[in-house]
N, C-alpha and C positions, 0 to 999 in steps of 0.2 A: 502425605496429605490424602492420598487415595485410601490408605488404611484407616485414617481418622474418619473419613467420610463414611466408610462401611460400618464403623462401630457407632456412628451417631454422636461422637464426642465433639462438642462445640467449644468448650473452654476448660482450661486447667488453671486452678488457683492454688495458693499455698497458705498454710498457717504461718504465723511469724511470731517472733519474740522480740521484746524491746531491750536494747542495750542502753542503759541509762548513762547520761552525762553526770557531771558533778552536781551534788546537792540533793536535798531531800525530795524536792518536787519531781525531779526526773525519775528518781527511784520509785516514787508512788505511781507514776504513770506506767512505768515498766511493769510494776506489780499488777496494776489493773489489766494490762494487756494479757499477761500470763495467767492470771487467776480468775478473770471475769470474762473479758472479751473473747478470747480464744475458746474457752469451754462453752461459751454461748454459741459460737459458730458450730461447734460439733453437736451441741444439743439441737440446734435448728436443723442440721443435716439429718439427725435421727428422727426428729418429730415430723419433719416434712418429707422423709424418705427420699432424700437427695438434696443436692445444692441447687438453689435458684438465684444465686447472686455470686459476685466475685469480690475478692479482697485485693486492695490496691497494691499490696506488696509484690504480687506476681499475677499476671494475666496473660495467658497464652491462648491465642485463638486464630482462626483463619481469616484472611482478608475478605473472602467471599461472604462469610457470616457477618462481618462488620458492615459490608456494603448492603446486606439485606436489611439491617436494622437502621439504615440511614447514615452510616458512617459516623465519624467522631462528631460531626456537626449536630447530630441528633441528641448527644448527651453532654455537649460541651458546657452548657449553662447549669447543669445539675451539680449540686454540692457533692453528692455521693455518686460520682460518675462511674466508679468501679462497681458499685452495687447495680446501677442501671445497666451497665454493659452486660453483666452476668444475667440479670433478670431478663433482658430483652433477647439474649441468645437462647436462654432456656425457653422463652415463649415461642421460639422458632421450632421447638420440638427436639432441640439438640441437648445432650447431657452436659452438665457442668460437674466436673470432677475435682475433688480435693486431693492434691498430690500428697504423697507420703513424706516429701521433703519439707523441712521447716527452714525458713529464711530469717534473717535478722534485720532489724531496722534500728538505726542509731538515733537516740532522742537527744534533744538539746538540753542544756543546763538551765532549766526553767527557774524563774523566781515564782512566787505565789501567783502573781497576776497573770503571768504567761501560762502557768499550769491550769489555773481555773478557766481562763479564756479558751484554751484548747479543749479541755474536758467539756465545757459548755457547748462548744461547737460540735463536738462528737455527739453529745446528747441530743441536740436539736437536729443533727443529721439523721440519727436513728429514728427520732420521732417523726420526721418528715418522710422517711423511707418506709418504715414499718410501724405505724402508730399503735396497732394492736399489740405487737411485741414489746414496744416501749412501755406501755402502761402495765403490761404483764410483768415487767422487770421488778415492779414493786413487791411482788410476792417472793422474789429470790434473795432479798436482803436478809440473809440468815442471822448474822451477828446483831444488826440493829433491832430486828424483831425480838430476838431472844433477850436482848438487854431491856427492851421496852417491857416485856412480860415480867422480867425480874424486878424492875423498878415499880411497876404498877401492882403486882401481886407477889410481894416478897414471901419467901417460904422455902421449905425443903423441895417441894415439887418444882417450883420455878428455878431454884438453884441447880437442881439436877438437869432440867431441860436446857438451861443456859450452858452448863458444862458440856452436855452432849453436843449442843450446837457449835460451841467453840472447837471441840475436838473434830467434829465432822468438817467444819470449814477449813481448818488447817490441814487435815488429811487430804481433802479435795484439792486445796491449793498446792500442796506438795506433789500430789500425783500429776496435776496439770503441768507444773513447771518441769518436772523430771521425766515422767513417762510420756506425756503428750508432746512436749516441746523440747525435751532433751537438754534442759538448761539447769544444771545443778548449781551454778553460780547464784541463781536467783534465790536459792534457799536462805542465803545470808540476810535477805531483806524481808523474810516472812514475818518477823516480829512487828513489821510496820502494817501488817494486814488489818488489824482493828482500826487503825487510823484511816487507812484507805477506804475501808468499808463504811465507816461513818461519814466520811467526806462524800462517798458515792450517793448517799441519800440526799445530801444537800444539793449536789449537782443534778440529781434526778429531778428534784422539785423545781430547781431553777430552769431545767430544760423543758418543763411542762408549760412554761409561760414565755411569751415573747418570740419574735422571729428574727431578731437582729443577731448577726454574727460578725466577727472580725476575721478576715482572711488575708494574710500577708500584709497586715497593716491597714487594710481597707475595710470599710463597713458595708455590709450587704443586708438585704432583707430576703428571707426565704419565702418564696411563693410556690407552693406545690412542689417543693424539693428543688426549685431553681433559684439561682442567685440573681437578685436584682440589685444593682448599685443603689445605695441610699443617697 
């Protein structure tokens, strides 16, 4: 702990990959984690020149820093408590580091309703925590935008741009799953990427509106990132 104090390190967190359960919807969520969420974390780290949040899969920190931010009581009502923990420790002037280790999280065998509810909760969590970043996500929907251009302005140029967008998206997804996360098994599900990316637009738009979420079978309203029982 003395060494950690000297280096100014306040929290260590890890990237993670999803291990899907049975069924299509669980695989689509695992694909989203590997090809969208985790690359977004790394992009945020590069753009902001460091981590200023934590990921719930792994959070290692000192008790003293936890006490400085008010303990668990200060973040217990937040939907994104992992994000808040990292953000508040970073505000102390301590560094948040992304470990080189990648951990795994096992996903349930969703039906469509369970999948959509979980994705919508994630979307509204991001919107509540980082509203600017959430609305900026609209610019990152490579395949949907390329498809829209092709449908609105069909022709050789649009077809070429669409092909480039498809290739770039699959290359990035493959690199993310294998190089970033070390998960070659996920390559077998990459053919589902267009389905996942088109659904992502629907979920993003749904996440723009409303503050209701379902958490473990109970309904809550989001108020400034906090969970208020409905």
